[in-house]
C-alpha positions as CSV (number, residue, x, y, z in Angstrom):
1,M,105.1,120.6,114.8
2,D,105.3,124.2,113.5
3,K,102.5,126.2,112.0
4,L,103.2,125.3,108.4
5,G,103.3,121.6,109.2
6,I,99.9,121.9,110.9
7,K,98.6,123.8,107.9
8,I,99.7,121.0,105.5
9,L,98.2,118.3,107.7
10,E,94.9,120.2,107.9
11,R,94.9,120.6,104.1
12,A,95.5,116.9,103.6
13,G,92.5,116.2,105.8
14,Q,90.3,118.6,103.8
15,M,91.4,116.9,100.6
16,G,90.0,113.5,101.8
17,F,93.1,111.6,102.8
18,T,91.9,109.0,105.3
19,E,95.1,109.5,107.4
20,S,97.9,112.0,107.3
21,L,100.8,111.8,109.8
22,A,104.0,113.7,110.1
23,F,107.1,111.4,110.3
24,D,110.8,111.2,110.1
25,P,111.9,110.0,106.6
26,G,114.6,108.1,108.4
27,L,112.0,105.4,108.9
28,L,112.1,104.7,105.2
29,V,114.7,102.0,104.7
30,P,115.0,100.3,101.3
31,K,115.2,96.6,101.7
32,Q,116.3,94.0,99.1
33,R,113.5,91.5,100.2
34,T,110.9,94.1,99.2
35,R,112.7,94.8,95.9
36,D,112.8,91.0,95.3
37,F,108.9,91.0,95.2
38,C,109.1,93.5,92.3
39,E,111.7,91.4,90.5
40,E,109.2,88.5,90.6
41,D,107.2,90.7,88.2
42,K,103.7,89.4,89.1
43,C,102.2,92.7,88.0
44,G,104.1,92.9,84.7
45,D,105.6,96.3,85.4
46,Y,109.2,95.3,86.2
47,N,111.3,97.1,83.6
48,N,108.1,98.1,81.9
49,N,107.2,101.2,84.0
50,Y,109.4,104.2,84.5
51,M,108.3,104.4,88.2
52,C,109.1,100.7,88.9
53,P,112.4,98.8,89.3
54,P,114.9,98.8,87.9
55,C,114.0,102.2,86.3
56,V,113.7,104.0,89.7
57,G,117.3,103.2,90.6
58,S,119.3,100.9,92.8
59,L,118.6,100.6,96.5
60,E,121.8,102.5,97.2
61,E,120.7,105.3,94.9
62,I,117.3,105.4,96.5
63,K,118.8,105.5,100.0
64,G,120.8,108.5,98.9
65,Q,117.7,110.3,97.6
66,L,115.8,109.6,100.8
67,E,118.6,111.0,102.9
68,E,118.0,114.4,101.2
69,F,114.8,114.9,103.1
70,H,114.2,115.6,106.8
71,R,110.4,115.8,107.0
72,G,107.7,113.4,105.8
73,L,104.0,113.2,105.6
74,L,102.5,109.7,105.5
75,L,99.3,109.7,103.5
76,R,96.6,107.1,103.3
77,Y,93.4,107.0,101.2
78,S,90.7,104.4,101.5
79,R,87.6,103.7,99.5
80,S,84.8,101.2,100.2
81,M,84.3,98.5,97.5
82,E,84.1,94.8,96.9
83,V,87.8,94.4,96.2
84,K,87.5,91.1,94.3
85,K,85.0,92.6,91.9
86,G,86.5,96.1,91.7
87,N,89.1,96.2,89.0
88,K,87.9,99.5,87.5
89,E,87.1,100.8,91.0
90,I,90.6,99.8,92.2
91,T,92.2,101.6,89.2
92,D,90.0,104.7,89.8
93,S,90.9,104.8,93.5
94,K,94.6,104.5,92.7
95,A,94.3,107.4,90.2
96,A,92.4,109.4,92.8
97,F,95.1,108.8,95.4
98,H,97.8,109.8,92.9
99,N,95.9,113.0,92.0
100,K,95.5,113.9,95.7
101,I,99.2,113.7,96.2
102,L,99.8,115.9,93.1
103,Q,97.2,118.4,94.5
104,L,98.9,118.4,98.0
105,E,102.3,119.0,96.4
106,E,100.8,122.0,94.5
107,F,99.4,123.3,97.8
108,M,102.8,122.9,99.4
109,R,104.6,124.7,96.5
110,G,102.1,127.6,97.1
111,E,103.3,127.6,100.7
112,G,106.9,128.0,99.5
113,I,108.1,124.4,99.7
114,E,110.1,123.5,96.6
115,H,112.2,120.5,97.7
116,M,109.8,117.6,97.9
117,W,109.3,114.0,96.6
118,G,105.7,112.6,96.3
119,I,105.5,108.8,96.5
120,S,102.2,107.1,95.6
121,G,100.7,103.7,96.0
122,G,101.0,101.0,93.4
123,S,102.7,101.3,90.1
124,C,102.3,104.6,88.3
125,G,99.3,104.4,86.0
126,L,99.2,107.8,84.4
127,C,99.7,106.3,81.0
128,E,98.5,103.1,79.6
129,P,100.7,101.7,78.4
130,C,103.7,103.3,80.2
131,Q,106.0,104.8,77.6
132,A,108.8,102.5,79.0
133,R,107.0,99.6,77.2
134,L,107.4,101.5,74.0
135,S,111.0,102.7,74.6
136,E,109.7,106.3,74.5
137,P,110.3,109.1,77.1
138,C,107.9,109.5,80.0
139,L,105.1,111.8,79.0
140,Y,104.6,113.3,82.5
141,P,108.0,113.2,84.4
142,D,106.8,116.0,86.7
143,K,103.6,114.0,87.6
144,A,104.8,110.4,87.6
145,K,105.1,108.8,91.0
146,A,107.0,105.7,92.2
147,S,105.4,103.7,95.0
148,L,107.0,103.0,98.4
149,E,107.3,99.3,97.4
150,A,109.1,100.2,94.1
151,L,111.6,102.1,96.3
152,G,112.2,98.9,98.4
153,I,110.1,100.1,101.4
154,D,108.1,97.4,103.3
155,V,104.8,99.2,103.7
156,L,103.4,96.6,106.1
157,D,106.4,97.1,108.4
158,L,106.1,100.9,108.1
159,L,102.4,100.8,109.0
160,D,103.3,98.7,112.0
161,E,105.8,101.4,113.1
162,F,102.8,103.8,113.2
163,G,100.4,101.3,114.8
164,L,98.2,101.6,111.7
165,D,96.0,98.9,110.1
166,N,98.1,96.9,107.6
167,K,95.5,94.2,106.8
168,F,93.9,93.7,103.4
169,H,90.1,94.0,103.6
170,P,87.6,92.5,101.2
171,D,85.3,95.6,101.5
172,K,87.8,98.4,101.0
173,I,91.0,99.4,99.3
174,T,93.6,101.5,101.1
175,W,96.5,103.2,99.4
176,T,99.6,104.3,101.3
177,G,102.2,106.9,100.1
178,C,103.9,110.0,101.3
179,I,105.5,113.3,100.5
180,L,109.0,113.9,101.7
181,F,110.1,117.5,101.9
182,D,112.2,120.2,103.5
183,Y,111.7,123.9,104.2
């Protein structure tokens, strides 16, 4: 890893990401079976959130977008809580993770990296309701983030690739996302 890559990883650690690892974006392979979970619409965001399917594009379109990047940074953020009781805490932790990704992107822009794609955890929650529900344009297209799952990425399989914990825990929430980039 070069000096800039090390500097970005160090910054991620300073920002409170639980884990940050450099990786090859070629590991991100959109899968129909992951997209099928979105189509079941258990969360209510399918076709109602600009950062969820089908609004984020087809798997072929996503594959093409992923191929534009040759560097990746896997990011994880954990927060202790009683998950079953923590609806507001879960929402707050998701927003904190999203904001950390935005802040790290800003740092990377300051380092001269312009070509990047930040991907968060869970559906984008910047606006409630998402303007897609109102047939209005996205209010924050430069800040809105799709999740790995929305792009068809099986996060549990991805975490297995890294040998990272992919279990759900009753006493903490962990969000997984990444920033893809080139320089």
